[in-house]
All heavy atoms as an XYZ file, in Angstrom:
626
protein
N      -3.254     19.560      5.094
C      -4.088     19.698      6.266
C      -4.792     18.382      6.570
O      -5.276     17.715      5.665
C      -5.116     20.791      6.059
C      -4.516     22.136      5.843
N      -4.417     22.719      4.606
C      -3.954     22.999      6.713
C      -3.847     23.902      4.730
N      -3.551     24.093      5.999
N      -4.890     18.070      7.834
C      -5.557     16.830      8.242
C      -7.023     16.824      7.825
O      -7.562     15.784      7.460
C      -5.441     16.652      9.749
N      -7.660     17.985      7.824
C      -9.081     18.041      7.478
C      -9.341     17.756      6.007
O     -10.484     17.558      5.604
C      -9.667     19.402      7.837
O      -9.032     20.421      7.078
N      -8.301     17.731      5.183
C      -8.442     17.421      3.761
C      -8.037     15.986      3.451
O      -8.029     15.583      2.293
C      -7.600     18.396      2.934
C      -8.075     19.825      3.071
C      -7.167     20.809      2.365
O      -6.222     20.394      1.677
O      -7.402     22.011      2.515
N      -7.722     15.219      4.474
C      -7.281     13.839      4.311
C      -8.435     12.912      4.694
O      -8.939     12.976      5.813
C      -6.066     13.584      5.207
C      -5.436     12.238      4.964
O      -6.092     11.289      4.557
N      -4.156     12.152      5.234
N      -8.880     12.025      3.786
C     -10.016     11.159      4.089
C      -9.777     10.201      5.253
O     -10.722      9.658      5.819
C     -10.261     10.398      2.794
C      -9.034     10.547      1.980
C      -8.360     11.803      2.435
N      -8.528     10.024      5.641
C      -8.243      9.150      6.787
C      -8.820      9.757      8.073
O      -9.254      9.022      8.966
C      -6.717      8.915      6.916
C      -6.376      8.157      8.188
C      -6.199      8.168      5.700
N      -8.858     11.073      8.180
C      -9.370     11.721      9.393
C     -10.831     11.363      9.663
O     -11.131     10.828     10.734
C      -9.172     13.234      9.340
C      -9.726     13.995     10.547
C      -9.006     13.602     11.830
C      -9.631     15.493     10.322
N     -11.779     11.615      8.756
C     -13.156     11.245      9.071
C     -13.343      9.736      9.241
O     -14.160      9.299     10.060
C     -13.978     11.792      7.906
C     -13.013     12.047      6.811
C     -11.687     12.302      7.466
N     -12.591      8.942      8.497
C     -12.682      7.484      8.646
C     -12.267      7.062     10.054
O     -12.922      6.249     10.699
C     -11.785      6.771      7.630
C     -12.271      6.888      6.197
O     -13.429      7.310      5.977
O     -11.482      6.572      5.292
N     -11.157      7.624     10.530
C     -10.640      7.264     11.853
C     -11.555      7.758     12.962
O     -11.822      7.032     13.923
C      -9.221      7.844     12.035
O      -8.391      7.358     10.978
C      -8.629      7.463     13.377
N     -12.051      8.974     12.838
C     -12.949      9.513     13.862
C     -14.233      8.698     13.964
O     -14.739      8.457     15.059
C     -13.270     10.981     13.572
C     -12.099     11.955     13.696
C     -12.533     13.352     13.260
C     -11.527     11.961     15.096
N     -14.750      8.244     12.822
C     -15.980      7.451     12.822
C     -15.784      6.104     13.508
O     -16.730      5.540     14.068
C     -16.468      7.249     11.396
N     -14.560      5.579     13.487
C     -14.271      4.275     14.097
C     -13.880      4.384     15.572
O     -13.714      3.369     16.237
C     -13.144      3.583     13.325
C     -13.539      3.175     11.932
C     -12.356      2.575     11.200
C     -12.704      2.265      9.756
N     -11.528      1.827      8.994
N     -13.710      5.611     16.083
C     -13.297      5.767     17.472
C     -14.430      5.335     18.402
O     -15.588      5.236     18.002
C     -12.883      7.213     17.747
O     -13.988      8.084     17.607
N     -14.094      5.075     19.661
C     -15.093      4.628     20.636
C     -15.097      5.577     21.817
O     -14.149      5.565     22.609
C     -14.766      3.204     21.081
C     -15.838      2.634     21.991
O     -16.996      3.090     21.895
O     -15.504      1.746     22.795
N     -16.093      6.409     21.944
C     -17.268      6.521     21.072
C     -16.906      7.270     19.791
O     -15.920      8.006     19.756
C     -18.256      7.331     21.911
C     -17.389      8.191     22.778
C     -16.153      7.361     23.064
N     -17.722      7.091     18.739
C     -17.444      7.776     17.463
C     -17.468      9.297     17.634
O     -18.273      9.827     18.382
C     -18.573      7.324     16.543
C     -19.156      6.120     17.187
C     -18.898      6.251     18.660
N     -16.558      9.947     16.951
C     -16.499     11.404     16.950
C     -17.007     11.871     15.597
O     -16.540     11.414     14.554
C     -15.064     11.909     17.188
C     -14.561     11.423     18.555
C     -14.993     13.421     17.073
C     -13.083     11.664     18.786
N     -17.971     12.780     15.600
C     -18.569     13.281     14.355
C     -17.647     14.316     13.719
O     -17.313     15.330     14.327
C     -19.944     13.888     14.634
C     -20.614     14.478     13.424
C     -20.957     13.412     12.414
C     -21.706     14.021     11.241
N     -21.650     13.232     10.060
N     -17.203     14.049     12.513
C     -16.390     14.993     11.743
C     -17.338     15.953     11.035
O     -18.271     15.525     10.357
C     -15.529     14.235     10.730
C     -14.714     15.124      9.834
C     -13.646     15.847     10.336
C     -15.006     15.222      8.485
C     -12.874     16.658      9.504
C     -14.243     16.026      7.646
C     -13.184     16.751      8.160
N     -17.127     17.234     11.205
C     -17.964     18.233     10.541
C     -17.346     18.492      9.166
O     -16.439     19.302      8.998
C     -18.045     19.552     11.349
C     -18.496     19.290     12.789
C     -18.970     20.540     10.648
C     -19.852     18.630     12.914
N     -17.841     17.759      8.200
C     -17.317     17.846      6.848
C     -17.680     16.579      6.102
O     -18.394     15.721      6.621
N     -17.170     16.418      4.891
C     -17.509     15.224      4.116
C     -16.884     13.970      4.714
O     -15.852     14.029      5.380
C     -16.936     15.515      2.727
C     -15.866     16.521      2.965
C     -16.283     17.316      4.162
N     -17.522     12.842      4.467
C     -16.958     11.571      4.914
C     -15.807     11.178      3.992
O     -15.551     11.826      2.973
C     -18.037     10.493      4.926
O     -18.559     10.302      3.633
N     -15.115     10.097      4.339
C     -13.939      9.673      3.586
C     -14.176      9.348      2.124
O     -13.423      9.809      1.255
N     -15.216      8.539      1.790
C     -15.400      8.173      0.378
C     -15.538      9.351     -0.592
O     -14.842      9.384     -1.606
C     -16.653      7.288      0.403
C     -16.613      6.653      1.756
C     -16.095      7.750      2.661
N     -16.376     10.357     -0.301
C     -16.424     11.482     -1.247
C     -15.114     12.265     -1.322
O     -14.743     12.757     -2.384
C     -17.543     12.385     -0.716
C     -18.287     11.591      0.272
C     -17.397     10.486      0.724
N     -14.408     12.353     -0.198
C     -13.118     13.050     -0.219
C     -12.144     12.330     -1.146
O     -11.399     12.966     -1.893
C     -12.537     13.150      1.187
C     -13.276     14.129      2.073
S     -12.649     14.157      3.758
C     -11.196     15.156      3.559
N     -12.163     11.005     -1.101
C     -11.276     10.230     -1.981
C     -11.646     10.438     -3.449
O     -10.797     10.666     -4.296
C     -11.348      8.751     -1.640
C     -10.566      8.362     -0.445
C     -10.588      6.856     -0.202
N     -10.001      6.597      1.093
C     -10.654      6.711      2.251
N     -11.922      7.019      2.271
N     -10.034      6.501      3.385
N     -12.931     10.345     -3.740
C     -13.388     10.465     -5.127
C     -13.119     11.849     -5.695
O     -12.665     11.988     -6.827
C     -14.875     10.138     -5.220
N     -13.402     12.880     -4.919
C     -13.247     14.235     -5.433
C     -11.808     14.729     -5.378
O     -11.462     15.706     -6.016
C     -14.179     15.187     -4.691
C     -15.660     14.866     -4.915
C     -16.536     15.749     -4.036
C     -16.035     14.994     -6.371
N     -10.952     14.004     -4.670
C      -9.544     14.354     -4.631
C      -8.772     13.817     -5.821
O      -7.615     14.147     -6.027
N      -9.415     13.016     -6.619
C      -8.811     12.432     -7.815
C      -9.237     13.269     -9.020
O     -10.435     13.449     -9.264
C      -9.300     10.984     -7.954
C      -8.823     10.333     -9.226
O      -9.449     10.581    -10.275
O      -7.855      9.585     -9.178
N      -8.287     13.792     -9.776
C      -8.602     14.712    -10.881
C      -9.497     14.069    -11.940
O     -10.493     14.659    -12.356
C      -7.311     15.209    -11.529
C      -7.538     16.265    -12.591
C      -6.228     16.649    -13.243
C      -5.801     17.988    -12.746
N      -4.597     18.477    -13.428
N      -9.182     12.859    -12.379
C     -10.000     12.194    -13.405
C     -11.363     11.835    -12.827
O     -12.404     12.124    -13.415
C      -9.293     10.953    -13.972
C      -8.044     11.371    -14.752
C     -10.229     10.142    -14.860
C      -7.181     10.208    -15.208
N     -11.364     11.231    -11.637
C     -12.620     10.831    -11.020
C     -13.548     11.998    -10.744
O     -14.747     11.932    -11.016
N     -13.012     13.090    -10.229
C     -13.858     14.238     -9.922
C     -14.441     14.861    -11.186
O     -15.586     15.312    -11.194
C     -13.082     15.285     -9.123
O     -11.985     15.781     -9.855
N     -13.681     14.839    -12.279
C     -14.196     15.373    -13.545
C     -15.298     14.476    -14.096
O     -16.322     14.971    -14.581
C     -13.066     15.536    -14.571
O     -12.050     16.364    -14.008
C     -13.571     16.165    -15.854
N     -15.117     13.163    -14.007
C     -16.165     12.243    -14.471
C     -17.434     12.426    -13.633
O     -18.543     12.461    -14.180
C     -15.672     10.778    -14.435
C     -14.574     10.569    -15.484
C     -16.832      9.809    -14.672
C     -13.862      9.220    -15.382
N     -17.288     12.561    -12.327
C     -18.449     12.777    -11.453
C     -19.149     14.075    -11.832
O     -20.373     14.120    -11.960
C     -18.030     12.788     -9.968
C     -17.591     11.386     -9.538
C     -19.171     13.290     -9.080
C     -16.895     11.340     -8.188
N     -18.384     15.133    -12.026
C     -18.970     16.432    -12.362
C     -19.714     16.388    -13.691
O     -20.865     16.825    -13.785
C     -17.880     17.508    -12.395
N     -19.077     15.868    -14.728
C     -19.742     15.860    -16.037
C     -20.926     14.905    -16.053
O     -21.916     15.150    -16.750
C     -18.766     15.603    -17.171
C     -18.154     14.245    -17.227
C     -16.984     14.178    -18.212
O     -16.350     15.174    -18.547
N     -16.696     12.989    -18.671
N     -20.878     13.826    -15.260
C     -22.023     12.903    -15.166
C     -23.208     13.584    -14.493
O     -24.356     13.229    -14.745
C     -21.631     11.645    -14.384
O     -20.648     10.908    -15.076
N     -22.906     14.568    -13.638
C     -23.960     15.322    -12.956
C     -24.443     16.515    -13.771
O     -25.311     17.266    -13.332
C     -23.458     15.793    -11.593
N     -23.863     16.713    -14.966
C     -24.286     17.813    -15.831
C     -23.539     19.116    -15.611
O     -23.928     20.148    -16.141
N     -22.457     19.074    -14.847
C     -21.653     20.270    -14.626
C     -20.788     20.505    -15.861
O     -20.101     19.590    -16.317
C     -20.750     20.102    -13.371
C     -19.830     21.297    -13.194
C     -21.592     19.867    -12.135
N     -20.802     21.715    -16.434
C     -19.965     21.983    -17.600
C     -18.471     21.833    -17.238
O     -18.026     22.340    -16.217
C     -20.280     23.437    -17.960
C     -21.583     23.732    -17.303
C     -21.631     22.862    -16.079
N     -17.736     21.126    -18.061
C     -16.303     20.898    -17.848
C     -15.560     21.275    -19.126
O     -16.124     21.212    -20.216
C     -16.031     19.425    -17.523
S     -16.834     18.839    -16.024
N     -14.289     21.642    -18.983
C     -13.501     21.940    -20.171
C     -13.276     20.649    -20.957
O     -13.327     19.557    -20.408
C     -12.154     22.614    -19.821
C     -11.277     21.702    -18.961
C     -12.374     23.938    -19.124
C      -9.856     22.195    -18.795
N     -13.035     20.787    -22.247
C     -12.832     19.622    -23.115
C     -11.595     18.845    -22.679
O     -10.568     19.419    -22.340
C     -12.674     20.081    -24.558
N     -11.735     17.534    -22.673
C     -10.626     16.646    -22.347
C     -10.879     15.311    -23.018
O     -11.952     15.064    -23.558
C     -10.429     16.515    -20.829
C     -11.509     15.788    -20.090
C     -12.815     16.176    -19.938
C     -11.401     14.540    -19.402
N     -13.515     15.265    -19.191
C     -12.674     14.244    -18.843
C     -10.372     13.650    -19.183
C     -12.916     13.094    -18.104
C     -10.625     12.510    -18.430
C     -11.872     12.253    -17.898
N      -9.909     14.413    -23.013
C     -10.041     13.148    -23.735
C     -11.133     12.240    -23.187
O     -11.580     11.335    -23.871
C      -8.705     12.386    -23.765
C      -8.152     12.115    -22.386
O      -7.757     13.059    -21.716
N      -8.115     10.875    -21.961
N     -11.625     12.475    -21.976
C     -12.686     11.645    -21.406
C     -14.029     12.349    -21.312
O     -14.896     11.943    -20.546
N     -14.211     13.401    -22.112
C     -15.456     14.167    -21.983
C     -16.696     13.382    -22.387
O     -17.802     13.775    -22.055
C     -15.370     15.495    -22.736
C     -15.084     15.383    -24.201
S     -14.601     16.977    -24.872
C     -15.980     17.294    -25.920
N     -16.535     12.240    -23.017
C     -17.661     11.391    -23.402
C     -18.062     10.422    -22.286
O     -19.089      9.764    -22.377
C     -17.282     10.577    -24.651
C     -16.150      9.621    -24.399
N     -14.837     10.045    -24.309
C     -16.143      8.291    -24.171
C     -14.072      8.991    -24.048
N     -14.835      7.914    -23.963
N     -17.252     10.343    -21.225
C     -17.472      9.344    -20.167
C     -18.510      9.838    -19.165
O     -18.411     10.941    -18.639
C     -16.159      9.020    -19.427
C     -16.393      7.980    -18.346
C     -15.084      8.567    -20.400
N     -19.500      9.007    -18.922
C     -20.493      9.241    -17.870
C     -20.586      7.961    -17.066
O     -20.624      6.868    -17.631
C     -21.854      9.609    -18.453
C     -21.842     10.959    -19.102
N     -22.090     12.116    -18.410
C     -21.559     11.332    -20.367
C     -21.981     13.150    -19.226
N     -21.654     12.696    -20.430
N     -20.598      8.083    -15.745
C     -20.599      6.894    -14.898
C     -21.371      7.164    -13.619
O     -21.528      8.314    -13.202
C     -19.163      6.491    -14.571
N     -21.817      6.111    -13.003
C     -22.531      6.198    -11.732
C     -21.528      6.110    -10.589
O     -20.795      5.138    -10.472
C     -23.553      5.064    -11.628
C     -24.456      5.150    -10.422
C     -25.375      6.355    -10.463
O     -25.871      6.734    -11.520
N     -25.596      6.971     -9.324
N     -21.503      7.112     -9.753
C     -20.626      7.170     -8.587
C     -21.269      6.376     -7.445
O     -22.441      6.562     -7.144
C     -20.437      8.641     -8.205
C     -19.888      8.900     -6.832
C     -18.571      8.590     -6.530
C     -20.661      9.487     -5.845
C     -18.049      8.843     -5.271
C     -20.148      9.748     -4.594
C     -18.845      9.421     -4.313
O     -18.328      9.669     -3.076
N     -20.518      5.490     -6.827
C     -20.997      4.709     -5.694
C     -20.738      5.502     -4.418
O     -19.602      5.617     -3.965
C     -20.280      3.356     -5.640
C     -20.813      2.447     -4.552
O     -21.299      2.944     -3.516
O     -20.739      1.218     -4.744
N     -21.788      6.066     -3.845
C     -21.631      6.927     -2.666
C     -21.126      6.180     -1.444
O     -20.475      6.761     -0.586
C     -22.958      7.608     -2.339
C     -23.369      8.610     -3.388
C     -24.754      9.161     -3.088
N     -25.177     10.028     -4.152
C     -25.479     11.304     -3.985
N     -25.434     11.834     -2.785
N     -25.859     12.029     -5.003
N     -21.429      4.908     -1.342
C     -21.006      4.131     -0.173
C     -19.501      3.889     -0.161
O     -18.858      3.971      0.882
C     -21.748      2.803     -0.128
N     -18.945      3.596     -1.324
C     -17.512      3.276     -1.390
C     -16.664      4.450     -1.846
O     -15.446      4.429     -1.685
C     -17.251      2.105     -2.356
O     -17.611      2.507     -3.681
C     -18.023      0.872     -1.953
N     -17.284      5.454     -2.461
C     -16.529      6.582     -2.998
C     -15.807      6.244     -4.276
O     -14.812      6.865     -4.612
N     -16.322      5.257     -5.005
C     -15.621      4.814     -6.208
C     -16.486      4.930     -7.456
O     -17.703      4.861     -7.393
C     -15.189      3.360     -6.046
C     -14.181      3.163     -4.948
C     -13.756      1.718     -4.823
O     -14.259      0.845     -5.496
N     -12.817      1.468     -3.942
N     -15.794      5.070     -8.562
C     -16.401      4.983     -9.885
C     -16.037      3.615    -10.458
O     -15.031      3.032    -10.057
C     -15.826      6.070    -10.792
C     -16.293      7.490    -10.525
C     -15.394      8.482    -11.250
C     -17.725      7.672    -10.946
N     -16.800      3.127    -11.415
C     -16.422      1.865    -12.050
C     -15.047      1.989    -12.720
O     -14.707      3.031    -13.271
C     -17.509      1.649    -13.106
C     -18.632      2.538    -12.725
C     -18.041      3.671    -11.948
N     -14.270      0.920    -12.668
C     -12.923      0.926    -13.243
C     -12.951      1.269    -14.728
O     -12.058      1.961    -15.232
C     -12.245     -0.424    -13.027
N     -13.984      0.816    -15.445
C     -14.033      1.100    -16.882
C     -14.198      2.585    -17.161
O     -13.803      3.067    -18.215
C     -15.099      0.258    -17.580
C     -16.512      0.620    -17.182
O     -16.749      0.944    -16.000
O     -17.398      0.572    -18.062
N     -14.756      3.347    -16.226
C     -14.865      4.792    -16.423
C     -13.477      5.417    -16.486
O     -13.215      6.283    -17.318
C     -15.696      5.425    -15.310
N     -12.578      4.964    -15.606
C     -11.203      5.468    -15.639
C     -10.500      5.043    -16.919
O      -9.762      5.812    -17.521
C     -10.410      4.960    -14.431
C     -10.756      5.671    -13.144
C     -11.645      5.118    -12.241
C     -10.191      6.905    -12.842
C     -11.965      5.771    -11.057
C     -10.500      7.571    -11.670
C     -11.392      6.990    -10.781
O     -11.705      7.649     -9.625
N     -10.736      3.811    -17.340
C     -10.110      3.320    -18.570
C     -10.577      4.135    -19.771
O      -9.772      4.494    -20.634
C     -10.436      1.844    -18.769
C      -9.757      0.937    -17.752
C     -10.250     -0.496    -17.807
O     -10.893     -0.886    -18.802
O      -9.980     -1.233    -16.845
N     -11.874      4.444    -19.833
C     -12.405      5.227    -20.946
C     -11.881      6.659    -20.931
O     -11.768      7.293    -21.974
C     -13.933      5.262    -20.880
C     -14.599      3.937    -21.125
C     -16.106      4.042    -20.908
O     -16.712      5.048    -21.230
N     -16.690      2.994    -20.351
N     -11.558      7.178    -19.754
C     -11.093      8.556    -19.638
C      -9.587      8.707    -19.655
O      -9.083      9.811    -19.508
N      -8.869      7.610    -19.823
C      -7.406      7.660    -19.787
C      -6.800      7.327    -21.147
O      -7.386      6.588    -21.931
C      -6.877      6.654    -18.758
O      -7.342      6.979    -17.475
N      -5.642      7.859    -21.379
C      -4.895      7.568    -22.595
C      -3.903      6.461    -22.264
O      -3.134      6.568    -21.308
C      -4.171      8.826    -23.108
C      -5.210      9.845    -23.547
C      -3.211      8.490    -24.223
C      -4.646     11.172    -23.942
N      -3.931      5.394    -23.058
C      -3.110      4.219    -22.754
C      -1.792      4.183    -23.515
O      -0.864      3.503    -23.111
C      -3.907      2.949    -23.052
N      -1.713      4.916    -24.641
C      -0.484      4.847    -25.444
C      -0.340      6.092    -26.305
O      -1.232      6.933    -26.355
C      -0.494      3.587    -26.315
C      -1.736      3.493    -27.177
O      -2.037      4.424    -27.918
N      -2.461      2.383    -27.068
N       0.771      6.216    -26.983
C       1.061      7.400    -27.800
C       0.093      7.565    -28.955
O      -0.247      8.680    -29.339
C       2.496      7.331    -28.296
N      -0.375      6.456    -29.508
C      -1.326      6.531    -30.621
C      -2.620      7.194    -30.176
O      -3.156      8.068    -30.858
C      -1.625      5.120    -31.177
O      -0.407      4.516    -31.570
C      -2.576      5.179    -32.360
N      -3.117      6.799    -28.998
C      -4.329      7.432    -28.454
C      -4.111      8.912    -28.206
O      -5.007      9.722    -28.410
C      -4.747      6.757    -27.142
C      -5.284      5.357    -27.341
O      -5.603      4.976    -28.480
O      -5.398      4.633    -26.325
N      -2.924      9.277    -27.755
C      -2.625     10.674    -27.433
C      -2.599     11.554    -28.675
O      -2.889     12.755    -28.606
C      -1.291     10.776    -26.708
N      -2.296     10.990    -29.819
C      -2.176     11.793    -31.034
C      -3.505     11.974    -31.759
O      -3.559     12.664    -32.765
C      -1.153     11.160    -31.958
O      -1.591      9.888    -32.399
N      -4.558     11.364    -31.275
C      -5.862     11.491    -31.935
C      -6.538     12.776    -31.626
O      -6.474     13.392    -30.667
C      -6.784     10.322    -31.542
C      -6.292      9.035    -32.078
C      -7.255      7.922    -31.731
N      -6.595      6.668    -32.078
C      -7.011      5.499    -31.708
N      -8.102      5.386    -30.971
N      -6.392      4.428    -32.043
């Protein structure tokens, strides 16, 4: 659905004149549409989450850009088979 695509609110905001999208802006849609990122945001906010390899990661979400720090993703990701077997 177009309403679930962050390009829609971004494009409407840039139109002349701007059209107000009734819903979240693009950056939060991008952040919450990412499984790892949305889980890090939720657990950083104190929302109970199921156990996963990044459950120790807490990070500050940048509301303006819709991004988490890159190191948060690195801490929450498995890089090799050795990490996966721990």
